[in-house]
N, CA, C and O atoms as a Tinker XYZ file with bonds, in Angstrom:
   276  protein
     1  N    -18.651000   11.198000   -7.500000    73     2
     2  CA   -17.907000   10.243000   -8.304000    64     1     3
     3  C    -17.361000   10.942000   -9.539000    63     2     4     5
     4  O    -18.030000   11.774000  -10.152000    81     3
     5  N    -16.151000   10.592000   -9.884000    73     3     6
     6  CA   -15.586000   11.169000  -11.093000    64     5     7
     7  C    -15.822000   10.231000  -12.281000    63     6     8     9
     8  O    -16.367000    9.138000  -12.129000    81     7
     9  N    -15.408000   10.677000  -13.444000    73     7    10
    10  CA   -15.673000    9.915000  -14.661000    64     9    11
    11  C    -14.952000    8.573000  -14.677000    63    10    12    13
    12  O    -15.468000    7.599000  -15.226000    81    11
    13  N    -13.768000    8.513000  -14.083000    73    11    14
    14  CA   -13.004000    7.266000  -14.069000    64    13    15
    15  C    -13.733000    6.208000  -13.258000    63    14    16    17
    16  O    -13.803000    5.049000  -13.667000    81    15
    17  N    -14.274000    6.595000  -12.116000    73    15    18
    18  CA   -14.995000    5.641000  -11.280000    64    17    19
    19  C    -16.223000    5.097000  -11.998000    63    18    20    21
    20  O    -16.504000    3.900000  -11.943000    81    19
    21  N    -16.939000    5.964000  -12.660000    73    19    22
    22  CA   -18.135000    5.535000  -13.404000    64    21    23
    23  C    -17.739000    4.602000  -14.543000    63    22    24    25
    24  O    -18.394000    3.584000  -14.768000    81    23
    25  N    -16.679000    4.939000  -15.256000    73    23    26
    26  CA   -16.233000    4.092000  -16.365000    64    25    27
    27  C    -15.768000    2.735000  -15.864000    63    26    28    29
    28  O    -16.065000    1.712000  -16.480000    81    27
    29  N    -15.034000    2.715000  -14.743000    73    27    30
    30  CA   -14.585000    1.439000  -14.184000    64    29    31
    31  C    -15.777000    0.589000  -13.742000    63    30    32    33
    32  O    -15.804000   -0.617000  -13.989000    81    31
    33  N    -16.753000    1.207000  -13.094000    73    31    34
    34  CA   -17.936000    0.469000  -12.645000    64    33    35
    35  C    -18.726000   -0.077000  -13.833000    63    34    36    37
    36  O    -19.186000   -1.219000  -13.801000    81    35
    37  N    -18.883000    0.729000  -14.874000    73    35    38
    38  CA   -19.627000    0.283000  -16.055000    64    37    39
    39  C    -18.903000   -0.857000  -16.770000    63    38    40    41
    40  O    -19.532000   -1.820000  -17.208000    81    39
    41  N    -17.597000   -0.746000  -16.885000    73    39    42
    42  CA   -16.818000   -1.789000  -17.552000    64    41    43
    43  C    -16.860000   -3.088000  -16.755000    63    42    44    45
    44  O    -17.029000   -4.166000  -17.325000    81    43
    45  N    -16.706000   -2.985000  -15.447000    73    43    46
    46  CA   -16.770000   -4.186000  -14.610000    64    45    47
    47  C    -18.163000   -4.814000  -14.678000    63    46    48    49
    48  O    -18.293000   -6.037000  -14.728000    81    47
    49  N    -19.197000   -3.983000  -14.681000    73    47    50
    50  CA   -20.565000   -4.492000  -14.814000    64    49    51
    51  C    -20.787000   -5.201000  -16.137000    63    50    52    53
    52  O    -21.479000   -6.218000  -16.194000    81    51
    53  N    -20.201000   -4.663000  -17.208000    73    51    54
    54  CA   -20.332000   -5.302000  -18.522000    64    53    55
    55  C    -19.634000   -6.656000  -18.542000    63    54    56    57
    56  O    -20.143000   -7.612000  -19.127000    81    55
    57  N    -18.476000   -6.738000  -17.910000    73    55    58
    58  CA   -17.762000   -8.018000  -17.852000    64    57    59
    59  C    -18.582000   -9.042000  -17.082000    63    58    60    61
    60  O    -18.746000  -10.176000  -17.530000    81    59
    61  N    -19.093000   -8.645000  -15.930000    73    59    62
    62  CA   -19.885000   -9.573000  -15.103000    64    61    63
    63  C    -21.160000   -9.986000  -15.833000    63    62    64    65
    64  O    -21.504000  -11.168000  -15.853000    81    63
    65  N    -21.861000   -9.032000  -16.428000    73    63    66
    66  CA   -23.093000   -9.343000  -17.156000    64    65    67
    67  C    -22.815000  -10.253000  -18.344000    63    66    68    69
    68  O    -23.541000  -11.220000  -18.572000    81    67
    69  N    -21.771000   -9.948000  -19.099000    73    67    70
    70  CA   -21.429000  -10.775000  -20.257000    64    69    71
    71  C    -21.078000  -12.194000  -19.865000    63    70    72    73
    72  O    -21.507000  -13.150000  -20.511000    81    71
    73  N    -20.295000  -12.332000  -18.803000    73    71    74
    74  CA   -19.946000  -13.678000  -18.341000    64    73    75
    75  C    -21.165000  -14.431000  -17.832000    63    74    76    77
    76  O    -21.299000  -15.632000  -18.064000    81    75
    77  N    -22.051000  -13.731000  -17.141000    73    75    78
    78  CA   -23.268000  -14.387000  -16.641000    64    77    79
    79  C    -24.126000  -14.884000  -17.803000    63    78    80    81
    80  O    -24.597000  -16.021000  -17.787000    81    79
    81  N    -24.327000  -14.037000  -18.805000    73    79    82
    82  CA   -25.109000  -14.446000  -19.978000    64    81    83
    83  C    -24.428000  -15.604000  -20.682000    63    82    84    85
    84  O    -25.084000  -16.567000  -21.079000    81    83
    85  N    -23.133000  -15.516000  -20.836000    73    83    86
    86  CA   -22.370000  -16.567000  -21.501000    64    85    87
    87  C    -22.509000  -17.900000  -20.776000    63    86    88    89
    88  O    -22.799000  -18.920000  -21.401000    81    87
    89  N    -22.305000  -17.896000  -19.473000    73    87    90
    90  CA   -22.349000  -19.147000  -18.710000    64    89    91
    91  C    -23.757000  -19.721000  -18.592000    63    90    92    93
    92  O    -23.945000  -20.929000  -18.734000    81    91
    93  N    -24.747000  -18.868000  -18.334000    73    91    94
    94  CA   -26.121000  -19.357000  -18.193000    64    93    95
    95  C    -26.652000  -19.884000  -19.518000    63    94    96    97
    96  O    -27.293000  -20.934000  -19.558000    81    95
    97  N    -26.390000  -19.164000  -20.600000    73    95    98
    98  CA   -26.897000  -19.636000  -21.893000    64    97    99
    99  C    -26.222000  -20.933000  -22.321000    63    98   100   101
   100  O    -26.843000  -21.771000  -22.974000    81    99
   101  N    -24.970000  -21.100000  -21.961000    73    99   102
   102  CA   -24.289000  -22.362000  -22.269000    64   101   103
   103  C    -24.828000  -23.490000  -21.395000    63   102   104   105
   104  O    -24.976000  -24.618000  -21.866000    81   103
   105  N    -25.121000  -23.202000  -20.139000    73   103   106
   106  CA   -25.602000  -24.230000  -19.210000    64   105   107
   107  C    -26.997000  -24.727000  -19.573000    63   106   108   109
   108  O    -27.280000  -25.920000  -19.461000    81   107
   109  N    -27.866000  -23.820000  -20.008000    73   107   110
   110  CA   -29.237000  -24.235000  -20.314000    64   109   111
   111  C    -29.397000  -24.683000  -21.763000    63   110   112   113
   112  O    -30.483000  -25.098000  -22.168000    81   111
   113  N    -28.339000  -24.603000  -22.533000    73   111   114
   114  CA   -28.408000  -25.059000  -23.921000    64   113   115
   115  C    -29.121000  -24.091000  -24.837000    63   114   116   117
   116  O    -29.781000  -24.511000  -25.787000    81   115
   117  N    -29.000000  -22.801000  -24.567000    73   115   118
   118  CA   -29.623000  -21.790000  -25.424000    64   117   119
   119  C    -28.924000  -21.771000  -26.773000    63   118   120   121
   120  O    -27.885000  -22.401000  -26.967000    81   119
   121  N    -29.509000  -21.044000  -27.683000    73   119   122
   122  CA   -28.921000  -20.995000  -29.024000    64   121   123
   123  C    -27.548000  -20.330000  -28.976000    63   122   124   125
   124  O    -27.222000  -19.607000  -28.035000    81   123
   125  N    -26.764000  -20.587000  -29.998000    73   123   126
   126  CA   -25.405000  -20.059000  -30.044000    64   125   127
   127  C    -25.367000  -18.540000  -30.061000    63   126   128   129
   128  O    -24.374000  -17.938000  -29.652000    81   127
   129  N    -26.438000  -17.920000  -30.529000    73   127   130
   130  CA   -26.426000  -16.453000  -30.597000    64   129   131
   131  C    -26.364000  -15.837000  -29.202000    63   130   132   133
   132  O    -25.729000  -14.798000  -29.026000    81   131
   133  N    -27.005000  -16.449000  -28.206000    73   131   134
   134  CA   -26.921000  -15.944000  -26.834000    64   133   135
   135  C    -25.501000  -16.095000  -26.285000    63   134   136   137
   136  O    -25.005000  -15.217000  -25.580000    81   135
   137  N    -24.864000  -17.195000  -26.608000    73   135   138
   138  CA   -23.490000  -17.423000  -26.172000    64   137   139
   139  C    -22.569000  -16.375000  -26.801000    63   138   140   141
   140  O    -21.691000  -15.827000  -26.134000    81   139
   141  N    -22.772000  -16.110000  -28.060000    73   139   142
   142  CA   -21.954000  -15.120000  -28.760000    64   141   143
   143  C    -22.183000  -13.727000  -28.174000    63   142   144   145
   144  O    -21.226000  -12.984000  -27.954000    81   143
   145  N    -23.432000  -13.371000  -27.924000    73   143   146
   146  CA   -23.738000  -12.052000  -27.355000    64   145   147
   147  C    -23.077000  -11.897000  -25.985000    63   146   148   149
   148  O    -22.502000  -10.849000  -25.691000    81   147
   149  N    -23.152000  -12.917000  -25.160000    73   147   150
   150  CA   -22.502000  -12.856000  -23.852000    64   149   151
   151  C    -21.001000  -12.679000  -23.970000    63   150   152   153
   152  O    -20.400000  -11.904000  -23.225000    81   151
   153  N    -20.399000  -13.393000  -24.899000    73   151   154
   154  CA   -18.961000  -13.267000  -25.106000    64   153   155
   155  C    -18.564000  -11.901000  -25.626000    63   154   156   157
   156  O    -17.545000  -11.348000  -25.211000    81   155
   157  N    -19.351000  -11.356000  -26.521000    73   155   158
   158  CA   -19.047000  -10.031000  -27.075000    64   157   159
   159  C    -19.177000   -8.961000  -25.992000    63   158   160   161
   160  O    -18.338000   -8.063000  -25.913000    81   159
   161  N    -20.209000   -9.041000  -25.164000    73   159   162
   162  CA   -20.390000   -8.067000  -24.084000    64   161   163
   163  C    -19.230000   -8.155000  -23.096000    63   162   164   165
   164  O    -18.709000   -7.130000  -22.655000    81   163
   165  N    -18.827000   -9.369000  -22.749000    73   163   166
   166  CA   -17.705000   -9.542000  -21.816000    64   165   167
   167  C    -16.412000   -8.992000  -22.413000    63   166   168   169
   168  O    -15.653000   -8.316000  -21.719000    81   167
   169  N    -16.152000   -9.272000  -23.683000    73   167   170
   170  CA   -14.941000   -8.762000  -24.320000    64   169   171
   171  C    -14.961000   -7.248000  -24.460000    63   170   172   173
   172  O    -13.923000   -6.604000  -24.312000    81   171
   173  N    -16.107000   -6.676000  -24.737000    73   171   174
   174  CA   -16.209000   -5.218000  -24.812000    64   173   175
   175  C    -15.926000   -4.595000  -23.445000    63   174   176   177
   176  O    -15.255000   -3.568000  -23.350000    81   175
   177  N    -16.440000   -5.219000  -22.397000    73   175   178
   178  CA   -16.161000   -4.731000  -21.046000    64   177   179
   179  C    -14.683000   -4.790000  -20.716000    63   178   180   181
   180  O    -14.149000   -3.869000  -20.099000    81   179
   181  N    -14.014000   -5.862000  -21.120000    73   179   182
   182  CA   -12.567000   -5.981000  -20.888000    64   181   183
   183  C    -11.822000   -4.904000  -21.670000    63   182   184   185
   184  O    -10.855000   -4.332000  -21.168000    81   183
   185  N    -12.256000   -4.628000  -22.873000    73   183   186
   186  CA   -11.619000   -3.585000  -23.675000    64   185   187
   187  C    -11.757000   -2.206000  -23.046000    63   186   188   189
   188  O    -10.791000   -1.447000  -22.979000    81   187
   189  N    -12.961000   -1.887000  -22.587000    73   187   190
   190  CA   -13.177000   -0.598000  -21.928000    64   189   191
   191  C    -12.383000   -0.524000  -20.636000    63   190   192   193
   192  O    -11.785000    0.508000  -20.331000    81   191
   193  N    -12.373000   -1.609000  -19.875000    73   191   194
   194  CA   -11.617000   -1.653000  -18.626000    64   193   195
   195  C    -10.126000   -1.429000  -18.891000    63   194   196   197
   196  O     -9.466000   -0.707000  -18.143000    81   195
   197  N     -9.602000   -2.032000  -19.932000    73   195   198
   198  CA    -8.205000   -1.841000  -20.297000    64   197   199
   199  C     -7.926000   -0.388000  -20.665000    63   198   200   201
   200  O     -6.911000    0.175000  -20.255000    81   199
   201  N     -8.812000    0.209000  -21.426000    73   199   202
   202  CA    -8.639000    1.607000  -21.807000    64   201   203
   203  C     -8.667000    2.549000  -20.616000    63   202   204   205
   204  O     -7.882000    3.495000  -20.550000    81   203
   205  N     -9.561000    2.298000  -19.682000    73   203   206
   206  CA    -9.647000    3.150000  -18.488000    64   205   207
   207  C     -8.396000    3.006000  -17.644000    63   206   208   209
   208  O     -7.855000    4.003000  -17.167000    81   207
   209  N     -7.932000    1.790000  -17.453000    73   207   210
   210  CA    -6.735000    1.569000  -16.636000    64   209   211
   211  C     -5.510000    2.204000  -17.299000    63   210   212   213
   212  O     -4.640000    2.729000  -16.605000    81   211
   213  N     -5.434000    2.162000  -18.617000    73   211   214
   214  CA    -4.297000    2.777000  -19.309000    64   213   215
   215  C     -4.259000    4.287000  -19.100000    63   214   216   217
   216  O     -3.182000    4.884000  -19.111000    81   215
   217  N     -5.410000    4.907000  -18.911000    73   215   218
   218  CA    -5.462000    6.359000  -18.751000    64   217   219
   219  C     -5.192000    6.805000  -17.323000    63   218   220   221
   220  O     -5.017000    8.001000  -17.087000    81   219
   221  N     -5.153000    5.893000  -16.368000    73   219   222
   222  CA    -4.868000    6.264000  -14.993000    64   221   223
   223  C     -3.419000    6.741000  -14.876000    63   222   224   225
   224  O     -2.540000    6.234000  -15.573000    81   223
   225  N     -3.172000    7.715000  -13.995000    73   223   226
   226  CA    -1.791000    8.177000  -13.834000    64   225   227
   227  C     -0.941000    7.104000  -13.153000    63   226   228   229
   228  O     -1.447000    6.277000  -12.395000    81   227
   229  N      0.342000    7.135000  -13.436000    73   227   230
   230  CA     1.270000    6.193000  -12.805000    64   229   231
   231  C      1.307000    6.464000  -11.304000    63   230   232   233
   232  O      1.046000    7.589000  -10.876000    81   231
   233  N      1.622000    5.461000  -10.505000    73   231   234
   234  CA     1.611000    5.654000   -9.051000    64   233   235
   235  C      2.519000    6.788000   -8.579000    63   234   236   237
   236  O      2.203000    7.429000   -7.578000    81   235
   237  N      3.611000    7.055000   -9.245000    73   235   238
   238  CA     4.514000    8.113000   -8.833000    64   237   239
   239  C      4.097000    9.498000   -9.285000    63   238   240   241
   240  O      4.753000   10.479000   -8.932000    81   239
   241  N      3.023000    9.606000  -10.058000    73   239   242
   242  CA     2.587000   10.876000  -10.612000    64   241   243
   243  C      1.360000   11.434000   -9.893000    63   242   244   245
   244  O      0.532000   12.095000  -10.520000    81   243
   245  N      1.229000   11.189000   -8.623000    73   243   246
   246  CA     0.076000   11.657000   -7.859000    64   245   247
   247  C      0.107000   13.153000   -7.607000    63   246   248   249
   248  O      0.927000   13.871000   -8.180000    81   247
   249  N     -0.788000   13.619000   -6.750000    73   247   250
   250  CA    -0.880000   15.044000   -6.426000    64   249   251
   251  C      0.408000   15.557000   -5.800000    63   250   252   253
   252  O      0.810000   16.695000   -6.042000    81   251
   253  N      1.044000   14.735000   -5.010000    73   251   254
   254  CA     2.217000   15.177000   -4.265000    64   253   255
   255  C      3.479000   15.130000   -5.106000    63   254   256   257
   256  O      4.487000   15.741000   -4.752000    81   255
   257  N      3.431000   14.410000   -6.216000    73   255   258
   258  CA     4.560000   14.337000   -7.131000    64   257   259
   259  C      5.777000   13.699000   -6.527000    63   258   260   261
   260  O      5.908000   13.612000   -5.306000    81   259
   261  N      6.649000   13.264000   -7.361000    73   259   262
   262  CA     7.909000   12.684000   -6.892000    64   261   263
   263  C      7.744000   11.328000   -6.280000    63   262   264   265
   264  O      6.635000   10.823000   -6.107000    81   263
   265  N      8.871000   10.750000   -5.958000    73   263   266
   266  CA     8.926000    9.414000   -5.371000    64   265   267
   267  C      9.250000    9.553000   -3.892000    63   266   268   269
   268  O     10.235000   10.196000   -3.531000    81   267
   269  N      8.440000    8.963000   -3.044000    73   267   270
   270  CA     8.691000    9.014000   -1.604000    64   269   271
   271  C      9.369000    7.735000   -1.176000    63   270   272   273
   272  O      8.706000    6.735000   -0.903000    81   271
   273  N     10.668000    7.759000   -1.116000    73   271   274
   274  CA    11.422000    6.560000   -0.770000    64   273   275
   275  C     11.675000    6.458000    0.706000    63   274   276
   276  O     12.300000    5.500000    1.161000    81   275
């Protein structure tokens, strides 16, 4: 696995974990701090995911180069 795959997996895991904490804590009536923590984790995961996707090469810039029309 390369670094991009690991970063994408970690970011996606953070989004899923944050949303799970957010939804479960809201459903069971936990304190607002749990809801906030879940939201912050989910937003951080989205931020990392956005950064990783921005660093990916454009589809036309692959190993073979050029546009295959």
